[in-house]
A tleap script that builds the chain and sets N, CA, C and O, in Angstrom:
source leaprc.protein.ff14SB
mol = sequence {
  NMET ALA ILE PRO ASN ILE GLN LYS LEU SER
  TYR ALA GLU LEU VAL GLU LEU GLN SER ARG
  VAL ASN GLY LEU ILE ASP GLN ARG ARG SER
  GLU GLU GLN ALA LYS ILE ARG GLU MET ALA
  ALA GLU LEU ALA ALA GLY ALA GLY PHE SER
  LEU GLU GLU VAL VAL ALA ASN GLY GLU ALA
  GLY LYS ARG GLY THR ARG LYS GLY VAL LYS
  VAL ALA LEU LYS TYR ARG ASN PRO LYS ASP
  PRO SER GLN THR TRP THR GLY ARG GLY ARG
  GLN PRO ARG TRP LEU VAL ALA GLU LEU GLU
  LYS GLY LYS LYS ARG GLU ALA PHE LEU ILE
  CGLN
}
set mol.1.N position { 111.618 91.307 80.786 }
set mol.1.CA position { 112.903 90.673 80.545 }
set mol.1.C position { 113.369 91.029 79.138 }
set mol.1.O position { 112.640 90.849 78.163 }
set mol.2.N position { 114.554 91.521 79.054 }
set mol.2.CA position { 115.113 91.911 77.757 }
set mol.2.C position { 115.734 90.687 77.098 }
set mol.2.O position { 116.586 90.016 77.681 }
set mol.3.N position { 115.305 90.414 75.903 }
set mol.3.CA position { 115.841 89.290 75.144 }
set mol.3.C position { 116.892 89.837 74.187 }
set mol.3.O position { 116.604 90.732 73.392 }
set mol.4.N position { 118.115 89.300 74.260 }
set mol.4.CA position { 119.170 89.833 73.385 }
set mol.4.C position { 118.873 89.497 71.930 }
set mol.4.O position { 118.204 88.509 71.626 }
set mol.5.N position { 119.378 90.331 71.049 }
set mol.5.CA position { 119.236 90.079 69.618 }
set mol.5.C position { 120.270 89.015 69.247 }
set mol.5.O position { 121.442 89.320 69.022 }
set mol.6.N position { 119.820 87.779 69.190 }
set mol.6.CA position { 120.757 86.668 68.961 }
set mol.6.C position { 121.219 86.589 67.509 }
set mol.6.O position { 122.164 85.863 67.202 }
set mol.7.N position { 120.571 87.317 66.623 }
set mol.7.CA position { 120.969 87.310 65.216 }
set mol.7.C position { 122.379 87.874 65.020 }
set mol.7.O position { 123.071 87.512 64.069 }
set mol.8.N position { 122.796 88.759 65.924 }
set mol.8.CA position { 124.094 89.426 65.774 }
set mol.8.C position { 125.214 88.723 66.540 }
set mol.8.O position { 126.367 89.147 66.472 }
set mol.9.N position { 124.882 87.641 67.275 }
set mol.9.CA position { 125.902 86.947 68.060 }
set mol.9.C position { 126.747 86.054 67.161 }
set mol.9.O position { 126.272 85.521 66.158 }
set mol.10.N position { 128.003 85.905 67.542 }
set mol.10.CA position { 128.898 85.015 66.804 }
set mol.10.C position { 128.577 83.566 67.185 }
set mol.10.O position { 127.804 83.302 68.106 }
set mol.11.N position { 129.195 82.640 66.450 }
set mol.11.CA position { 128.999 81.221 66.733 }
set mol.11.C position { 129.424 80.898 68.162 }
set mol.11.O position { 128.694 80.227 68.892 }
set mol.12.N position { 130.591 81.369 68.558 }
set mol.12.CA position { 131.099 81.096 69.908 }
set mol.12.C position { 130.161 81.664 70.970 }
set mol.12.O position { 129.925 81.028 71.998 }
set mol.13.N position { 129.634 82.851 70.725 }
set mol.13.CA position { 128.710 83.467 71.683 }
set mol.13.C position { 127.400 82.673 71.759 }
set mol.13.O position { 126.820 82.520 72.834 }
set mol.14.N position { 126.944 82.172 70.609 }
set mol.14.CA position { 125.717 81.364 70.599 }
set mol.14.C position { 125.914 80.056 71.359 }
set mol.14.O position { 125.027 79.621 72.093 }
set mol.15.N position { 127.074 79.432 71.182 }
set mol.15.CA position { 127.366 78.186 71.894 }
set mol.15.C position { 127.410 78.448 73.391 }
set mol.15.O position { 126.873 77.662 74.172 }
set mol.16.N position { 128.043 79.544 73.801 }
set mol.16.CA position { 128.110 79.914 75.216 }
set mol.16.C position { 126.706 80.180 75.764 }
set mol.16.O position { 126.364 79.739 76.862 }
set mol.17.N position { 125.904 80.902 74.991 }
set mol.17.CA position { 124.526 81.187 75.412 }
set mol.17.C position { 123.730 79.895 75.553 }
set mol.17.O position { 122.980 79.728 76.515 }
set mol.18.N position { 123.891 78.985 74.601 }
set mol.18.CA position { 123.197 77.702 74.656 }
set mol.18.C position { 123.608 76.917 75.891 }
set mol.18.O position { 122.767 76.315 76.557 }
set mol.19.N position { 124.883 76.923 76.194 }
set mol.19.CA position { 125.380 76.218 77.370 }
set mol.19.C position { 124.779 76.786 78.644 }
set mol.19.O position { 124.366 76.041 79.532 }
set mol.20.N position { 124.732 78.110 78.730 }
set mol.20.CA position { 124.157 78.755 79.916 }
set mol.20.C position { 122.663 78.466 80.027 }
set mol.20.O position { 122.155 78.217 81.120 }
set mol.21.N position { 121.961 78.500 78.896 }
set mol.21.CA position { 120.522 78.227 78.898 }
set mol.21.C position { 120.266 76.780 79.309 }
set mol.21.O position { 119.376 76.519 80.118 }
set mol.22.N position { 121.032 75.838 78.765 }
set mol.22.CA position { 120.859 74.429 79.129 }
set mol.22.C position { 121.119 74.202 80.612 }
set mol.22.O position { 120.410 73.434 81.263 }
set mol.23.N position { 122.141 74.876 81.145 }
set mol.23.CA position { 122.421 74.767 82.576 }
set mol.23.C position { 121.271 75.284 83.418 }
set mol.23.O position { 120.895 74.666 84.414 }
set mol.24.N position { 120.707 76.430 83.015 }
set mol.24.CA position { 119.565 76.998 83.746 }
set mol.24.C position { 118.332 76.109 83.624 }
set mol.24.O position { 117.580 75.947 84.585 }
set mol.25.N position { 118.128 75.539 82.447 }
set mol.25.CA position { 116.982 74.639 82.260 }
set mol.25.C position { 117.101 73.437 83.200 }
set mol.25.O position { 116.127 73.062 83.851 }
set mol.26.N position { 118.281 72.836 83.272 }
set mol.26.CA position { 118.487 71.696 84.170 }
set mol.26.C position { 118.255 72.083 85.620 }
set mol.26.O position { 117.639 71.338 86.382 }
set mol.27.N position { 118.759 73.261 85.997 }
set mol.27.CA position { 118.594 73.733 87.372 }
set mol.27.C position { 117.115 73.964 87.694 }
set mol.27.O position { 116.629 73.527 88.738 }
set mol.28.N position { 116.412 74.640 86.810 }
set mol.28.CA position { 114.997 74.925 87.054 }
set mol.28.C position { 114.169 73.641 87.064 }
set mol.28.O position { 113.220 73.509 87.837 }
set mol.29.N position { 114.533 72.717 86.212 }
set mol.29.CA position { 113.825 71.430 86.178 }
set mol.29.C position { 113.953 70.725 87.524 }
set mol.29.O position { 112.968 70.223 88.064 }
set mol.30.N position { 115.164 70.691 88.060 }
set mol.30.CA position { 115.384 70.060 89.361 }
set mol.30.C position { 114.602 70.773 90.458 }
set mol.30.O position { 114.008 70.129 91.323 }
set mol.31.N position { 114.603 72.105 90.420 }
set mol.31.CA position { 113.865 72.877 91.419 }
set mol.31.C position { 112.369 72.602 91.340 }
set mol.31.O position { 111.710 72.407 92.361 }
set mol.32.N position { 111.838 72.588 90.120 }
set mol.32.CA position { 110.404 72.329 89.928 }
set mol.32.C position { 110.034 70.916 90.385 }
set mol.32.O position { 109.007 70.716 91.034 }
set mol.33.N position { 110.874 69.942 90.043 }
set mol.33.CA position { 110.609 68.565 90.458 }
set mol.33.C position { 110.601 68.444 91.972 }
set mol.33.O position { 109.745 67.765 92.538 }
set mol.34.N position { 111.550 69.099 92.633 }
set mol.34.CA position { 111.607 69.038 94.092 }
set mol.34.C position { 110.358 69.675 94.697 }
set mol.34.O position { 109.800 69.158 95.665 }
set mol.35.N position { 109.922 70.797 94.127 }
set mol.35.CA position { 108.732 71.478 94.623 }
set mol.35.C position { 107.489 70.600 94.458 }
set mol.35.O position { 106.671 70.493 95.372 }
set mol.36.N position { 107.355 69.978 93.297 }
set mol.36.CA position { 106.199 69.110 93.031 }
set mol.36.C position { 106.245 67.872 93.913 }
set mol.36.O position { 105.215 67.434 94.426 }
set mol.37.N position { 107.442 67.303 94.092 }
set mol.37.CA position { 107.594 66.137 94.957 }
set mol.37.C position { 107.172 66.475 96.388 }
set mol.37.O position { 106.508 65.678 97.051 }
set mol.38.N position { 107.558 67.655 96.853 }
set mol.38.CA position { 107.197 68.097 98.208 }
set mol.38.C position { 105.683 68.281 98.336 }
set mol.38.O position { 105.090 67.883 99.339 }
set mol.39.N position { 105.062 68.884 97.322 }
set mol.39.CA position { 103.607 69.080 97.350 }
set mol.39.C position { 102.885 67.733 97.330 }
set mol.39.O position { 101.897 67.546 98.040 }
set mol.40.N position { 103.375 66.801 96.521 }
set mol.40.CA position { 102.761 65.475 96.439 }
set mol.40.C position { 102.905 64.729 97.764 }
set mol.40.O position { 101.979 64.040 98.193 }
set mol.41.N position { 104.059 64.862 98.410 }
set mol.41.CA position { 104.286 64.201 99.699 }
set mol.41.C position { 103.341 64.769 100.749 }
set mol.41.O position { 102.798 64.021 101.562 }
set mol.42.N position { 103.138 66.086 100.739 }
set mol.42.CA position { 102.206 66.708 101.686 }
set mol.42.C position { 100.778 66.231 101.439 }
set mol.42.O position { 100.043 65.945 102.384 }
set mol.43.N position { 100.391 66.148 100.187 }
set mol.43.CA position { 99.041 65.680 99.837 }
set mol.43.C position { 98.846 64.230 100.270 }
set mol.43.O position { 97.803 63.882 100.823 }
set mol.44.N position { 99.840 63.389 100.022 }
set mol.44.CA position { 99.759 61.982 100.418 }
set mol.44.C position { 99.705 61.862 101.936 }
set mol.44.O position { 98.930 61.070 102.472 }
set mol.45.N position { 100.535 62.652 102.634 }
set mol.45.CA position { 100.547 62.607 104.105 }
set mol.45.C position { 99.208 63.049 104.668 }
set mol.45.O position { 98.749 62.506 105.672 }
set mol.46.N position { 98.585 64.017 104.041 }
set mol.46.CA position { 97.271 64.475 104.479 }
set mol.46.C position { 96.210 63.388 104.374 }
set mol.46.O position { 95.222 63.407 105.108 }
set mol.47.N position { 96.413 62.443 103.464 }
set mol.47.CA position { 95.474 61.337 103.294 }
set mol.47.C position { 95.924 60.098 104.069 }
set mol.47.O position { 95.268 59.058 104.009 }
set mol.48.N position { 97.039 60.205 104.795 }
set mol.48.CA position { 97.500 59.090 105.611 }
set mol.48.C position { 98.427 58.123 104.909 }
set mol.48.O position { 98.598 56.992 105.364 }
set mol.49.N position { 99.032 58.545 103.806 }
set mol.49.CA position { 99.947 57.688 103.051 }
set mol.49.C position { 101.310 58.342 102.944 }
set mol.49.O position { 101.454 59.548 103.144 }
set mol.50.N position { 102.307 57.532 102.626 }
set mol.50.CA position { 103.596 58.102 102.256 }
set mol.50.C position { 103.609 58.228 100.735 }
set mol.50.O position { 102.851 57.547 100.043 }
set mol.51.N position { 104.454 59.081 100.231 }
set mol.51.CA position { 104.548 59.255 98.781 }
set mol.51.C position { 104.959 57.952 98.108 }
set mol.51.O position { 104.483 57.637 97.017 }
set mol.52.N position { 105.847 57.191 98.758 }
set mol.52.CA position { 106.300 55.918 98.193 }
set mol.52.C position { 105.152 54.923 98.061 }
set mol.52.O position { 105.083 54.178 97.083 }
set mol.53.N position { 104.249 54.909 99.045 }
set mol.53.CA position { 103.092 54.009 98.970 }
set mol.53.C position { 102.200 54.360 97.796 }
set mol.53.O position { 101.733 53.479 97.074 }
set mol.54.N position { 101.967 55.644 97.608 }
set mol.54.CA position { 101.086 56.090 96.528 }
set mol.54.C position { 101.701 55.755 95.175 }
set mol.54.O position { 101.005 55.275 94.279 }
set mol.55.N position { 102.991 56.001 95.019 }
set mol.55.CA position { 103.654 55.742 93.740 }
set mol.55.C position { 103.732 54.246 93.471 }
set mol.55.O position { 103.492 53.816 92.343 }
set mol.56.N position { 104.062 53.441 94.483 }
set mol.56.CA position { 104.173 51.990 94.294 }
set mol.56.C position { 102.834 51.383 93.934 }
set mol.56.O position { 102.770 50.520 93.058 }
set mol.57.N position { 101.761 51.808 94.584 }
set mol.57.CA position { 100.442 51.264 94.286 }
set mol.57.C position { 99.965 51.693 92.916 }
set mol.57.O position { 99.238 50.945 92.262 }
set mol.58.N position { 100.346 52.858 92.467 }
set mol.58.CA position { 99.943 53.334 91.148 }
set mol.58.C position { 100.541 52.508 90.033 }
set mol.58.O position { 99.940 52.384 88.966 }
set mol.59.N position { 101.712 51.942 90.258 }
set mol.59.CA position { 102.367 51.158 89.221 }
set mol.59.C position { 101.791 49.754 89.119 }
set mol.59.O position { 101.995 49.081 88.109 }
set mol.60.N position { 101.073 49.295 90.148 }
set mol.60.CA position { 100.526 47.937 90.128 }
set mol.60.C position { 99.440 47.787 89.072 }
set mol.60.O position { 99.225 46.690 88.557 }
set mol.61.N position { 98.755 48.876 88.745 }
set mol.61.CA position { 97.668 48.782 87.786 }
set mol.61.C position { 98.070 49.069 86.364 }
set mol.61.O position { 97.207 49.150 85.491 }
set mol.62.N position { 99.350 49.226 86.100 }
set mol.62.CA position { 99.798 49.542 84.756 }
set mol.62.C position { 99.581 48.362 83.827 }
set mol.62.O position { 99.562 47.205 84.246 }
set mol.63.N position { 99.420 48.683 82.574 }
set mol.63.CA position { 99.229 47.662 81.556 }
set mol.63.C position { 100.474 46.785 81.469 }
set mol.63.O position { 101.595 47.261 81.648 }
set mol.64.N position { 100.271 45.530 81.198 }
set mol.64.CA position { 101.387 44.623 81.026 }
set mol.64.C position { 101.751 43.855 82.277 }
set mol.64.O position { 102.754 43.142 82.301 }
set mol.65.N position { 100.941 43.992 83.323 }
set mol.65.CA position { 101.255 43.281 84.558 }
set mol.65.C position { 100.976 41.794 84.436 }
set mol.65.O position { 101.392 41.024 85.303 }
set mol.66.N position { 100.283 41.364 83.387 }
set mol.66.CA position { 99.968 39.954 83.201 }
set mol.66.C position { 101.034 39.235 82.389 }
set mol.66.O position { 100.848 38.078 82.012 }
set mol.67.N position { 102.118 39.887 82.122 }
set mol.67.CA position { 103.163 39.280 81.302 }
set mol.67.C position { 103.650 37.990 81.941 }
set mol.67.O position { 103.951 37.943 83.134 }
set mol.68.N position { 103.720 36.965 81.142 }
set mol.68.CA position { 104.215 35.694 81.629 }
set mol.68.C position { 103.128 34.764 82.151 }
set mol.68.O position { 103.431 33.673 82.634 }
set mol.69.N position { 101.864 35.181 82.062 }
set mol.69.CA position { 100.768 34.339 82.538 }
set mol.69.C position { 100.596 33.183 81.554 }
set mol.69.O position { 100.525 33.390 80.343 }
set mol.70.N position { 100.530 31.985 82.082 }
set mol.70.CA position { 100.357 30.803 81.232 }
set mol.70.C position { 98.906 30.709 80.769 }
set mol.70.O position { 97.974 30.999 81.520 }
set mol.71.N position { 98.741 30.299 79.517 }
set mol.71.CA position { 97.428 30.126 78.921 }
set mol.71.C position { 97.244 28.641 78.632 }
set mol.71.O position { 98.171 27.961 78.192 }
set mol.72.N position { 96.042 28.153 78.883 }
set mol.72.CA position { 95.756 26.730 78.675 }
set mol.72.C position { 95.871 26.369 77.191 }
set mol.72.O position { 95.509 27.155 76.316 }
set mol.73.N position { 96.377 25.180 76.932 }
set mol.73.CA position { 96.492 24.675 75.563 }
set mol.73.C position { 95.109 24.281 75.059 }
set mol.73.O position { 94.306 23.715 75.801 }
set mol.74.N position { 94.839 24.585 73.789 }
set mol.74.CA position { 93.531 24.247 73.221 }
set mol.74.C position { 93.617 23.230 72.087 }
set mol.74.O position { 92.689 22.450 71.872 }
set mol.75.N position { 94.742 23.242 71.358 }
set mol.75.CA position { 94.856 22.389 70.171 }
set mol.75.C position { 96.137 21.566 70.236 }
set mol.75.O position { 97.165 22.026 70.734 }
set mol.76.N position { 96.054 20.330 69.719 }
set mol.76.CA position { 97.218 19.440 69.699 }
set mol.76.C position { 97.276 18.742 68.346 }
set mol.76.O position { 96.244 18.379 67.781 }
set mol.77.N position { 98.485 18.558 67.835 }
set mol.77.CA position { 98.703 17.851 66.583 }
set mol.77.C position { 98.651 16.354 66.888 }
set mol.77.O position { 99.497 15.860 67.634 }
set mol.78.N position { 97.683 15.616 66.335 }
set mol.78.CA position { 97.594 14.184 66.632 }
set mol.78.C position { 98.788 13.382 66.098 }
set mol.78.O position { 99.091 12.308 66.618 }
set mol.79.N position { 99.459 13.890 65.076 }
set mol.79.CA position { 100.619 13.195 64.525 }
set mol.79.C position { 101.852 13.386 65.400 }
set mol.79.O position { 102.733 12.526 65.433 }
set mol.80.N position { 101.914 14.501 66.103 }
set mol.80.CA position { 103.041 14.794 66.996 }
set mol.80.C position { 102.479 15.514 68.223 }
set mol.80.O position { 102.357 16.739 68.208 }
set mol.81.N position { 102.135 14.783 69.283 }
set mol.81.CA position { 101.501 15.373 70.461 }
set mol.81.C position { 102.324 16.458 71.156 }
set mol.81.O position { 101.787 17.194 71.984 }
set mol.82.N position { 103.593 16.571 70.842 }
set mol.82.CA position { 104.391 17.632 71.460 }
set mol.82.C position { 104.090 18.991 70.836 }
set mol.82.O position { 104.439 20.026 71.404 }
set mol.83.N position { 103.439 18.993 69.662 }
set mol.83.CA position { 103.088 20.242 68.999 }
set mol.83.C position { 101.694 20.670 69.450 }
set mol.83.O position { 100.698 19.999 69.181 }
set mol.84.N position { 101.654 21.799 70.141 }
set mol.84.CA position { 100.387 22.304 70.674 }
set mol.84.C position { 100.247 23.778 70.329 }
set mol.84.O position { 101.189 24.422 69.868 }
set mol.85.N position { 99.028 24.302 70.569 }
set mol.85.CA position { 98.736 25.710 70.309 }
set mol.85.C position { 97.660 26.164 71.274 }
set mol.85.O position { 96.718 25.421 71.551 }
set mol.86.N position { 97.789 27.376 71.787 }
set mol.86.CA position { 96.816 27.908 72.747 }
set mol.86.C position { 95.608 28.529 72.072 }
set mol.86.O position { 94.602 28.796 72.730 }
set mol.87.N position { 95.691 28.766 70.763 }
set mol.87.CA position { 94.603 29.433 70.068 }
set mol.87.C position { 94.845 30.930 69.971 }
set mol.87.O position { 94.015 31.666 69.437 }
set mol.88.N position { 95.974 31.376 70.485 }
set mol.88.CA position { 96.331 32.789 70.419 }
set mol.88.C position { 97.518 32.969 69.482 }
set mol.88.O position { 98.371 32.091 69.354 }
set mol.89.N position { 97.553 34.116 68.838 }
set mol.89.CA position { 98.669 34.400 67.937 }
set mol.89.C position { 98.522 33.672 66.615 }
set mol.89.O position { 97.444 33.176 66.286 }
set mol.90.N position { 99.595 33.610 65.866 }
set mol.90.CA position { 99.566 32.954 64.551 }
set mol.90.C position { 99.338 31.462 64.702 }
set mol.90.O position { 99.797 30.834 65.656 }
set mol.91.N position { 98.620 30.916 63.741 }
set mol.91.CA position { 98.403 29.471 63.734 }
set mol.91.C position { 99.717 28.779 63.398 }
set mol.91.O position { 100.456 29.241 62.529 }
set mol.92.N position { 100.013 27.680 64.078 }
set mol.92.CA position { 101.247 26.957 63.763 }
set mol.92.C position { 101.170 26.320 62.372 }
set mol.92.O position { 100.086 26.065 61.847 }
set mol.93.N position { 102.328 26.076 61.799 }
set mol.93.CA position { 102.386 25.526 60.439 }
set mol.93.C position { 101.650 24.199 60.317 }
set mol.93.O position { 100.964 23.959 59.324 }
set mol.94.N position { 101.788 23.338 61.319 }
set mol.94.CA position { 101.130 22.034 61.244 }
set mol.94.C position { 99.615 22.189 61.154 }
set mol.94.O position { 98.957 21.426 60.446 }
set mol.95.N position { 99.055 23.171 61.865 }
set mol.95.CA position { 97.612 23.378 61.834 }
set mol.95.C position { 97.180 23.983 60.504 }
set mol.95.O position { 96.160 23.586 59.941 }
set mol.96.N position { 97.949 24.937 60.005 }
set mol.96.CA position { 97.627 25.547 58.710 }
set mol.96.C position { 97.627 24.482 57.623 }
set mol.96.O position { 96.739 24.458 56.771 }
set mol.97.N position { 98.625 23.599 57.653 }
set mol.97.CA position { 98.714 22.541 56.642 }
set mol.97.C position { 97.500 21.615 56.712 }
set mol.97.O position { 96.951 21.228 55.680 }
set mol.98.N position { 97.082 21.261 57.927 }
set mol.98.CA position { 95.922 20.372 58.078 }
set mol.98.C position { 94.628 21.069 57.648 }
set mol.98.O position { 93.755 20.439 57.051 }
set mol.99.N position { 94.503 22.356 57.946 }
set mol.99.CA position { 93.300 23.094 57.546 }
set mol.99.C position { 93.226 23.214 56.031 }
set mol.99.O position { 92.135 23.182 55.461 }
set mol.100.N position { 94.379 23.353 55.367 }
set mol.100.CA position { 94.399 23.424 53.908 }
set mol.100.C position { 93.994 22.098 53.274 }
set mol.100.O position { 93.520 22.066 52.138 }
set mol.101.N position { 94.181 21.006 54.008 }
set mol.101.CA position { 93.764 19.693 53.513 }
set mol.101.C position { 92.268 19.506 53.674 }
set mol.101.O position { 91.725 18.498 53.220 }
set mol.102.N position { 91.588 20.452 54.308 }
set mol.102.CA position { 90.143 20.376 54.443 }
set mol.102.C position { 89.661 19.967 55.823 }
set mol.102.O position { 88.454 19.857 56.036 }
set mol.103.N position { 90.555 19.741 56.760 }
set mol.103.CA position { 90.145 19.357 58.108 }
set mol.103.C position { 89.635 20.588 58.860 }
set mol.103.O position { 89.992 21.720 58.534 }
set mol.104.N position { 88.811 20.355 59.853 }
set mol.104.CA position { 88.257 21.436 60.693 }
set mol.104.C position { 89.143 21.641 61.902 }
set mol.104.O position { 89.755 20.701 62.408 }
set mol.105.N position { 89.203 22.877 62.356 }
set mol.105.CA position { 90.017 23.207 63.515 }
set mol.105.C position { 89.530 22.450 64.743 }
set mol.105.O position { 90.340 22.067 65.587 }
set mol.106.N position { 88.240 22.229 64.858 }
set mol.106.CA position { 87.670 21.538 66.021 }
set mol.106.C position { 88.213 20.121 66.172 }
set mol.106.O position { 88.204 19.569 67.272 }
set mol.107.N position { 88.689 19.524 65.069 }
set mol.107.CA position { 89.212 18.172 65.108 }
set mol.107.C position { 90.502 18.097 65.931 }
set mol.107.O position { 90.907 17.005 66.329 }
set mol.108.N position { 91.144 19.215 66.190 }
set mol.108.CA position { 92.418 19.240 66.920 }
set mol.108.C position { 92.272 19.734 68.348 }
set mol.108.O position { 93.262 19.890 69.063 }
set mol.109.N position { 91.024 19.982 68.767 }
set mol.109.CA position { 90.797 20.439 70.139 }
set mol.109.C position { 91.254 19.382 71.147 }
set mol.109.O position { 91.077 18.182 70.937 }
set mol.110.N position { 91.845 19.859 72.244 }
set mol.110.CA position { 92.254 18.954 73.309 }
set mol.110.C position { 91.029 18.703 74.172 }
set mol.110.O position { 90.392 19.646 74.639 }
set mol.111.N position { 90.699 17.439 74.384 }
set mol.111.CA position { 89.492 17.079 75.151 }
set mol.111.C position { 89.722 17.176 76.622 }
set mol.111.O position { 88.813 16.908 77.408 }
savepdb mol mol.pdb
quit
C-alpha cells in the first residue's frame, strides 16, 4: 500500500484526508463488530445459549451489584437515639466528640 507524502499536502487536503480516514475507520469498526458479534453468537449457539443470555449473565457478576444493600446499625448516640452509625465510613461527629472525652467506642454499641 502506497502511503502518500502528507508533508506536502495543504491544510484543506489534510482535512479532507482526515475526513475520509475517519469515515473508513467508522465503517471498518462496524464491520469488525458485526463479524465478532456473529462469531460470538455462533459460539454461544454451539453451547446451547443465545448471545443475549451469555451477555446478560456476564453482567450479573460485575462489581457493584450490592449497591443499596442495607447494613445493620452498630452504634447509637445515647443522648440522641436517632443518631446511629453502622461502623462503616467516617465516624460521625457525635462519636468523635465522645471518644475525645475519653469514652470507649464499645460504650455506644447497640445491644
